[in-house]
A tleap script that builds the chain and sets N, CA, C and O, in Angstrom:
source leaprc.protein.ff14SB
mol = sequence {
  NMET GLN THR ALA THR VAL GLN PHE GLU LEU
  SER GLU ALA SER GLU HIE LEU GLN ARG ILE
  VAL ALA ASP LEU ARG ALA GLY ARG ILE ALA
  ALA ASP GLY ASP ALA GLY LEU GLY VAL GLU
  LEU ALA HIE VAL LEU ASP HIE ILE CYS ARG
  ALA TRP ASN CYS LYS ASP GLN THR PRO ASP
  GLN HIE ALA ALA LEU SER GLN ALA GLU PHE
  GLU ARG LEU SER HIE THR VAL PRO ASN PHE
  LEU GLY GLU ARG ILE ILE GLY GLU PHE ALA
  LEU CTHR
}
set mol.1.N position { 101.518 92.925 120.786 }
set mol.1.CA position { 100.328 92.493 120.087 }
set mol.1.C position { 99.121 92.761 120.979 }
set mol.1.O position { 99.157 92.558 122.192 }
set mol.2.N position { 98.049 93.224 120.335 }
set mol.2.CA position { 96.782 93.474 121.017 }
set mol.2.C position { 95.911 92.221 120.866 }
set mol.2.O position { 95.255 92.032 119.842 }
set mol.3.N position { 95.915 91.382 121.882 }
set mol.3.CA position { 95.222 90.102 121.749 }
set mol.3.C position { 93.711 90.268 121.592 }
set mol.3.O position { 93.074 89.420 120.968 }
set mol.4.N position { 93.122 91.323 122.132 }
set mol.4.CA position { 91.669 91.515 121.994 }
set mol.4.C position { 91.284 91.713 120.538 }
set mol.4.O position { 90.283 91.165 120.077 }
set mol.5.N position { 92.074 92.495 119.814 }
set mol.5.CA position { 91.794 92.746 118.400 }
set mol.5.C position { 91.948 91.461 117.590 }
set mol.5.O position { 91.089 91.134 116.770 }
set mol.6.N position { 93.036 90.738 117.819 }
set mol.6.CA position { 93.286 89.489 117.099 }
set mol.6.C position { 92.202 88.470 117.440 }
set mol.6.O position { 91.675 87.791 116.558 }
set mol.7.N position { 91.875 88.369 118.725 }
set mol.7.CA position { 90.849 87.420 119.149 }
set mol.7.C position { 89.510 87.718 118.486 }
set mol.7.O position { 88.826 86.797 118.039 }
set mol.8.N position { 89.129 88.976 118.415 }
set mol.8.CA position { 87.868 89.342 117.779 }
set mol.8.C position { 87.842 88.892 116.324 }
set mol.8.O position { 86.893 88.235 115.896 }
set mol.9.N position { 88.874 89.239 115.560 }
set mol.9.CA position { 88.898 88.911 114.138 }
set mol.9.C position { 88.954 87.404 113.910 }
set mol.9.O position { 88.269 86.893 113.023 }
set mol.10.N position { 89.749 86.688 114.687 }
set mol.10.CA position { 89.835 85.244 114.508 }
set mol.10.C position { 88.559 84.539 114.959 }
set mol.10.O position { 88.181 83.520 114.381 }
set mol.11.N position { 87.901 85.061 115.968 }
set mol.11.CA position { 86.613 84.492 116.389 }
set mol.11.C position { 85.577 84.646 115.290 }
set mol.11.O position { 84.800 83.729 115.025 }
set mol.12.N position { 85.569 85.812 114.651 }
set mol.12.CA position { 84.644 86.036 113.534 }
set mol.12.C position { 84.958 85.090 112.380 }
set mol.12.O position { 84.048 84.512 111.785 }
set mol.13.N position { 86.239 84.930 112.061 }
set mol.13.CA position { 86.635 84.023 110.981 }
set mol.13.C position { 86.217 82.592 111.315 }
set mol.13.O position { 85.699 81.876 110.458 }
set mol.14.N position { 86.440 82.182 112.546 }
set mol.14.CA position { 86.089 80.835 112.979 }
set mol.14.C position { 84.589 80.583 112.870 }
set mol.14.O position { 84.160 79.527 112.408 }
set mol.15.N position { 83.811 81.549 113.294 }
set mol.15.CA position { 82.349 81.420 113.219 }
set mol.15.C position { 81.889 81.220 111.772 }
set mol.15.O position { 81.044 80.371 111.488 }
set mol.16.N position { 82.455 82.008 110.873 }
set mol.16.CA position { 82.088 81.892 109.462 }
set mol.16.C position { 82.556 80.556 108.874 }
set mol.16.O position { 81.833 79.930 108.099 }
set mol.17.N position { 83.763 80.124 109.243 }
set mol.17.CA position { 84.264 78.842 108.751 }
set mol.17.C position { 83.386 77.686 109.231 }
set mol.17.O position { 83.096 76.763 108.470 }
set mol.18.N position { 82.971 77.741 110.478 }
set mol.18.CA position { 82.105 76.683 111.008 }
set mol.18.C position { 80.785 76.624 110.255 }
set mol.18.O position { 80.261 75.540 109.998 }
set mol.19.N position { 80.249 77.783 109.902 }
set mol.19.CA position { 79.000 77.815 109.141 }
set mol.19.C position { 79.206 77.248 107.737 }
set mol.19.O position { 78.350 76.525 107.227 }
set mol.20.N position { 80.335 77.571 107.115 }
set mol.20.CA position { 80.629 77.045 105.775 }
set mol.20.C position { 80.732 75.519 105.831 }
set mol.20.O position { 80.160 74.827 104.989 }
set mol.21.N position { 81.449 75.003 106.803 }
set mol.21.CA position { 81.602 73.548 106.937 }
set mol.21.C position { 80.238 72.900 107.148 }
set mol.21.O position { 79.941 71.875 106.534 }
set mol.22.N position { 79.413 73.476 107.998 }
set mol.22.CA position { 78.074 72.932 108.242 }
set mol.22.C position { 77.240 72.940 106.960 }
set mol.22.O position { 76.523 71.981 106.673 }
set mol.23.N position { 77.337 74.013 106.203 }
set mol.23.CA position { 76.593 74.099 104.937 }
set mol.23.C position { 77.090 73.057 103.931 }
set mol.23.O position { 76.287 72.450 103.222 }
set mol.24.N position { 78.394 72.851 103.867 }
set mol.24.CA position { 78.943 71.832 102.971 }
set mol.24.C position { 78.459 70.444 103.375 }
set mol.24.O position { 78.031 69.656 102.532 }
set mol.25.N position { 78.532 70.155 104.669 }
set mol.25.CA position { 78.113 68.835 105.159 }
set mol.25.C position { 76.635 68.586 104.928 }
set mol.25.O position { 76.223 67.456 104.664 }
set mol.26.N position { 75.836 69.640 105.025 }
set mol.26.CA position { 74.386 69.508 104.860 }
set mol.26.C position { 73.958 69.563 103.397 }
set mol.26.O position { 72.774 69.422 103.089 }
set mol.27.N position { 74.913 69.766 102.502 }
set mol.27.CA position { 74.593 69.824 101.088 }
set mol.27.C position { 73.934 71.125 100.657 }
set mol.27.O position { 73.315 71.184 99.594 }
set mol.28.N position { 74.059 72.166 101.469 }
set mol.28.CA position { 73.466 73.456 101.117 }
set mol.28.C position { 74.331 74.255 100.147 }
set mol.28.O position { 73.924 75.315 99.672 }
set mol.29.N position { 75.523 73.743 99.856 }
set mol.29.CA position { 76.396 74.361 98.859 }
set mol.29.C position { 76.514 73.362 97.714 }
set mol.29.O position { 76.894 72.209 97.919 }
set mol.30.N position { 76.185 73.813 96.516 }
set mol.30.CA position { 76.143 72.930 95.354 }
set mol.30.C position { 77.516 72.346 95.047 }
set mol.30.O position { 78.536 73.024 95.169 }
set mol.31.N position { 77.525 71.079 94.647 }
set mol.31.CA position { 78.772 70.391 94.318 }
set mol.31.C position { 79.452 70.979 93.095 }
set mol.31.O position { 80.670 70.873 92.951 }
set mol.32.N position { 78.665 71.610 92.196 }
set mol.32.CA position { 79.236 72.160 90.972 }
set mol.32.C position { 79.726 73.595 91.152 }
set mol.32.O position { 80.022 74.281 90.175 }
set mol.33.N position { 79.810 74.039 92.387 }
set mol.33.CA position { 80.289 75.386 92.665 }
set mol.33.C position { 79.147 76.292 93.046 }
set mol.33.O position { 78.012 76.115 92.604 }
set mol.34.N position { 79.455 77.237 93.848 }
set mol.34.CA position { 78.439 78.147 94.355 }
set mol.34.C position { 79.113 79.505 94.532 }
set mol.34.O position { 80.099 79.629 95.257 }
set mol.35.N position { 78.580 80.503 93.873 }
set mol.35.CA position { 79.158 81.852 94.001 }
set mol.35.C position { 79.155 82.301 95.456 }
set mol.35.O position { 80.050 83.025 95.891 }
set mol.36.N position { 78.146 81.870 96.207 }
set mol.36.CA position { 78.069 82.236 97.621 }
set mol.36.C position { 79.242 81.715 98.420 }
set mol.36.O position { 79.678 82.360 99.374 }
set mol.37.N position { 79.766 80.539 98.040 }
set mol.37.CA position { 80.925 79.989 98.729 }
set mol.37.C position { 82.130 80.919 98.578 }
set mol.37.O position { 82.860 81.164 99.538 }
set mol.38.N position { 82.328 81.427 97.374 }
set mol.38.CA position { 83.430 82.363 97.145 }
set mol.38.C position { 83.307 83.613 97.992 }
set mol.38.O position { 84.300 84.109 98.525 }
set mol.39.N position { 82.102 84.121 98.117 }
set mol.39.CA position { 81.858 85.312 98.941 }
set mol.39.C position { 82.171 85.007 100.398 }
set mol.39.O position { 82.834 85.791 101.077 }
set mol.40.N position { 81.688 83.852 100.878 }
set mol.40.CA position { 81.925 83.471 102.275 }
set mol.40.C position { 83.414 83.276 102.555 }
set mol.40.O position { 83.912 83.723 103.589 }
set mol.41.N position { 84.127 82.615 101.646 }
set mol.41.CA position { 85.564 82.406 101.847 }
set mol.41.C position { 86.327 83.730 101.813 }
set mol.41.O position { 87.276 83.921 102.573 }
set mol.42.N position { 85.917 84.634 100.939 }
set mol.42.CA position { 86.551 85.959 100.900 }
set mol.42.C position { 86.326 86.701 102.212 }
set mol.42.O position { 87.214 87.406 102.692 }
set mol.43.N position { 85.144 86.542 102.788 }
set mol.43.CA position { 84.837 87.194 104.058 }
set mol.43.C position { 85.736 86.646 105.179 }
set mol.43.O position { 86.223 87.400 106.021 }
set mol.44.N position { 85.946 85.326 105.173 }
set mol.44.CA position { 86.851 84.712 106.159 }
set mol.44.C position { 88.259 85.260 105.976 }
set mol.44.O position { 88.928 85.603 106.951 }
set mol.45.N position { 88.706 85.341 104.732 }
set mol.45.CA position { 90.043 85.860 104.450 }
set mol.45.C position { 90.183 87.308 104.930 }
set mol.45.O position { 91.233 87.693 105.445 }
set mol.46.N position { 89.131 88.104 104.762 }
set mol.46.CA position { 89.150 89.487 105.260 }
set mol.46.C position { 89.460 89.515 106.752 }
set mol.46.O position { 90.292 90.301 107.204 }
set mol.47.N position { 88.785 88.652 107.520 }
set mol.47.CA position { 89.008 88.612 108.969 }
set mol.47.C position { 90.435 88.185 109.305 }
set mol.47.O position { 91.055 88.735 110.215 }
set mol.48.N position { 90.948 87.210 108.573 }
set mol.48.CA position { 92.313 86.745 108.828 }
set mol.48.C position { 93.323 87.840 108.492 }
set mol.48.O position { 94.278 88.057 109.238 }
set mol.49.N position { 93.113 88.526 107.375 }
set mol.49.CA position { 94.000 89.643 107.008 }
set mol.49.C position { 93.976 90.719 108.085 }
set mol.49.O position { 95.024 91.227 108.485 }
set mol.50.N position { 92.772 91.069 108.556 }
set mol.50.CA position { 92.684 92.098 109.599 }
set mol.50.C position { 93.304 91.629 110.907 }
set mol.50.O position { 93.905 92.430 111.622 }
set mol.51.N position { 93.172 90.354 111.234 }
set mol.51.CA position { 93.806 89.852 112.460 }
set mol.51.C position { 95.312 90.103 112.413 }
set mol.51.O position { 95.913 90.518 113.404 }
set mol.52.N position { 95.908 89.848 111.259 }
set mol.52.CA position { 97.346 90.073 111.119 }
set mol.52.C position { 97.684 91.567 111.029 }
set mol.52.O position { 98.546 92.062 111.756 }
set mol.53.N position { 97.004 92.264 110.144 }
set mol.53.CA position { 97.353 93.660 109.878 }
set mol.53.C position { 97.004 94.600 111.023 }
set mol.53.O position { 97.583 95.682 111.124 }
set mol.54.N position { 96.080 94.216 111.878 }
set mol.54.CA position { 95.650 95.077 112.983 }
set mol.54.C position { 96.117 94.546 114.333 }
set mol.54.O position { 95.650 95.004 115.376 }
set mol.55.N position { 97.032 93.584 114.319 }
set mol.55.CA position { 97.436 92.927 115.556 }
set mol.55.C position { 98.068 93.870 116.576 }
set mol.55.O position { 98.091 93.560 117.767 }
set mol.56.N position { 98.571 94.992 116.135 }
set mol.56.CA position { 99.186 95.949 117.059 }
set mol.56.C position { 98.279 97.125 117.384 }
set mol.56.O position { 98.709 98.076 118.038 }
set mol.57.N position { 97.029 97.073 116.937 }
set mol.57.CA position { 96.071 98.149 117.214 }
set mol.57.C position { 95.234 97.806 118.436 }
set mol.57.O position { 94.840 96.657 118.637 }
set mol.58.N position { 94.972 98.816 119.241 }
set mol.58.CA position { 94.053 98.630 120.351 }
set mol.58.C position { 92.636 98.480 119.774 }
set mol.58.O position { 92.397 98.851 118.625 }
set mol.59.N position { 91.706 97.944 120.558 }
set mol.59.CA position { 90.330 97.871 120.069 }
set mol.59.C position { 89.779 99.237 119.645 }
set mol.59.O position { 89.028 99.321 118.673 }
set mol.60.N position { 90.142 100.302 120.360 }
set mol.60.CA position { 89.688 101.647 119.980 }
set mol.60.C position { 90.275 102.081 118.643 }
set mol.60.O position { 89.570 102.661 117.817 }
set mol.61.N position { 91.548 101.809 118.424 }
set mol.61.CA position { 92.176 102.145 117.139 }
set mol.61.C position { 91.536 101.335 116.015 }
set mol.61.O position { 91.287 101.856 114.928 }
set mol.62.N position { 91.279 100.086 116.281 }
set mol.62.CA position { 90.656 99.203 115.292 }
set mol.62.C position { 89.270 99.721 114.925 }
set mol.62.O position { 88.905 99.752 113.750 }
set mol.63.N position { 88.505 100.123 115.921 }
set mol.63.CA position { 87.146 100.629 115.690 }
set mol.63.C position { 87.148 101.976 114.974 }
set mol.63.O position { 86.169 102.328 114.316 }
set mol.64.N position { 88.227 102.726 115.093 }
set mol.64.CA position { 88.288 104.070 114.526 }
set mol.64.C position { 88.856 104.111 113.104 }
set mol.64.O position { 89.039 105.194 112.550 }
set mol.65.N position { 89.134 102.962 112.513 }
set mol.65.CA position { 89.678 102.951 111.151 }
set mol.65.C position { 88.702 103.612 110.180 }
set mol.65.O position { 87.489 103.430 110.284 }
set mol.66.N position { 89.238 104.369 109.246 }
set mol.66.CA position { 88.391 104.906 108.183 }
set mol.66.C position { 87.933 103.734 107.318 }
set mol.66.O position { 88.534 102.660 107.352 }
set mol.67.N position { 86.878 103.940 106.552 }
set mol.67.CA position { 86.384 102.867 105.682 }
set mol.67.C position { 87.453 102.448 104.684 }
set mol.67.O position { 87.625 101.258 104.418 }
set mol.68.N position { 88.170 103.417 104.132 }
set mol.68.CA position { 89.211 103.107 103.148 }
set mol.68.C position { 90.336 102.292 103.779 }
set mol.68.O position { 90.820 101.338 103.171 }
set mol.69.N position { 90.753 102.652 104.977 }
set mol.69.CA position { 91.835 101.927 105.654 }
set mol.69.C position { 91.355 100.535 106.073 }
set mol.69.O position { 92.103 99.563 105.965 }
set mol.70.N position { 90.112 100.436 106.548 }
set mol.70.CA position { 89.524 99.153 106.913 }
set mol.70.C position { 89.543 98.208 105.711 }
set mol.70.O position { 89.933 97.047 105.834 }
set mol.71.N position { 89.122 98.705 104.555 }
set mol.71.CA position { 89.098 97.890 103.339 }
set mol.71.C position { 90.505 97.518 102.889 }
set mol.71.O position { 90.744 96.387 102.466 }
set mol.72.N position { 91.435 98.460 102.978 }
set mol.72.CA position { 92.819 98.168 102.579 }
set mol.72.C position { 93.402 97.069 103.462 }
set mol.72.O position { 94.037 96.143 102.957 }
set mol.73.N position { 93.194 97.162 104.766 }
set mol.73.CA position { 93.725 96.159 105.683 }
set mol.73.C position { 93.008 94.818 105.545 }
set mol.73.O position { 93.576 93.769 105.850 }
set mol.74.N position { 91.764 94.858 105.088 }
set mol.74.CA position { 90.998 93.627 104.866 }
set mol.74.C position { 91.479 92.884 103.631 }
set mol.74.O position { 91.323 91.667 103.537 }
set mol.75.N position { 92.064 93.608 102.685 }
set mol.75.CA position { 92.461 93.022 101.402 }
set mol.75.C position { 93.971 92.903 101.230 }
set mol.75.O position { 94.446 92.540 100.154 }
set mol.76.N position { 94.718 93.202 102.269 }
set mol.76.CA position { 96.172 93.102 102.196 }
set mol.76.C position { 96.594 91.797 102.855 }
set mol.76.O position { 96.520 91.645 104.075 }
set mol.77.N position { 97.035 90.863 102.030 }
set mol.77.CA position { 97.443 89.557 102.531 }
set mol.77.C position { 98.845 89.669 103.112 }
set mol.77.O position { 99.751 90.178 102.451 }
set mol.78.N position { 99.034 89.197 104.345 }
set mol.78.CA position { 100.377 89.240 104.948 }
set mol.78.C position { 101.375 88.462 104.095 }
set mol.78.O position { 101.080 87.371 103.608 }
set mol.79.N position { 102.540 89.032 103.928 }
set mol.79.CA position { 103.544 88.423 103.084 }
set mol.79.C position { 104.893 89.002 103.495 }
set mol.79.O position { 105.048 90.220 103.583 }
set mol.80.N position { 105.854 88.145 103.744 }
set mol.80.CA position { 107.162 88.623 104.171 }
set mol.80.C position { 107.952 89.281 103.045 }
set mol.80.O position { 108.984 89.905 103.291 }
set mol.81.N position { 107.470 89.144 101.809 }
set mol.81.CA position { 108.174 89.730 100.667 }
set mol.81.C position { 107.571 91.055 100.227 }
set mol.81.O position { 107.958 91.589 99.189 }
set mol.82.N position { 106.630 91.596 100.996 }
set mol.82.CA position { 105.968 92.841 100.645 }
set mol.82.C position { 104.469 92.636 100.586 }
set mol.82.O position { 103.991 91.502 100.561 }
set mol.83.N position { 103.739 93.718 100.564 }
set mol.83.CA position { 102.279 93.644 100.555 }
set mol.83.C position { 101.767 93.019 99.270 }
set mol.83.O position { 102.308 93.260 98.191 }
set mol.84.N position { 100.714 92.212 99.393 }
set mol.84.CA position { 100.012 91.656 98.238 }
set mol.84.C position { 98.544 91.992 98.464 }
set mol.84.O position { 97.914 91.488 99.394 }
set mol.85.N position { 98.022 92.829 97.621 }
set mol.85.CA position { 96.642 93.314 97.747 }
set mol.85.C position { 95.747 92.462 96.860 }
set mol.85.O position { 96.097 92.163 95.718 }
set mol.86.N position { 94.583 92.069 97.391 }
set mol.86.CA position { 93.622 91.308 96.601 }
set mol.86.C position { 92.393 92.160 96.339 }
set mol.86.O position { 92.251 93.248 96.897 }
set mol.87.N position { 91.527 91.674 95.511 }
set mol.87.CA position { 90.306 92.429 95.206 }
set mol.87.C position { 90.569 93.442 94.129 }
set mol.87.O position { 91.298 93.181 93.171 }
set mol.88.N position { 89.963 94.614 94.295 }
set mol.88.CA position { 90.085 95.636 93.263 }
set mol.88.C position { 91.412 96.370 93.305 }
set mol.88.O position { 91.668 97.243 92.476 }
set mol.89.N position { 92.260 96.019 94.270 }
set mol.89.CA position { 93.558 96.665 94.417 }
set mol.89.C position { 94.597 95.914 93.600 }
set mol.89.O position { 94.458 94.709 93.391 }
set mol.90.N position { 95.611 96.585 93.146 }
set mol.90.CA position { 96.671 95.952 92.362 }
set mol.90.C position { 97.649 95.224 93.279 }
set mol.90.O position { 97.868 95.640 94.416 }
set mol.91.N position { 98.237 94.134 92.781 }
set mol.91.CA position { 99.273 93.431 93.536 }
set mol.91.C position { 100.570 94.197 93.435 }
set mol.91.O position { 100.900 94.764 92.394 }
set mol.92.N position { 101.310 94.206 94.552 }
set mol.92.CA position { 102.612 94.870 94.542 }
set mol.92.C position { 103.706 93.872 94.842 }
set mol.92.O position { 104.881 94.236 94.880 }
savepdb mol mol.pdb
quit
């Protein structure tokens, strides 16, 4: 496992989660739902997916991903029963 790659992605996810919690506590996210919350949570999930899917990549390999591969790895939820793609990709 490449701990630098995992650490980077999880640090980014943590930073975003902390901001979401602060916004919730401060009442900056509406109680009746907020489309922005969904976007923020999806962004956190992207980082978590990449932490798992890129855990064996060096930082250079991670930085060199094509846009298509970056997006695929961002939307592929780890699953021991096979890949599960979210977003505009079909579930398998």
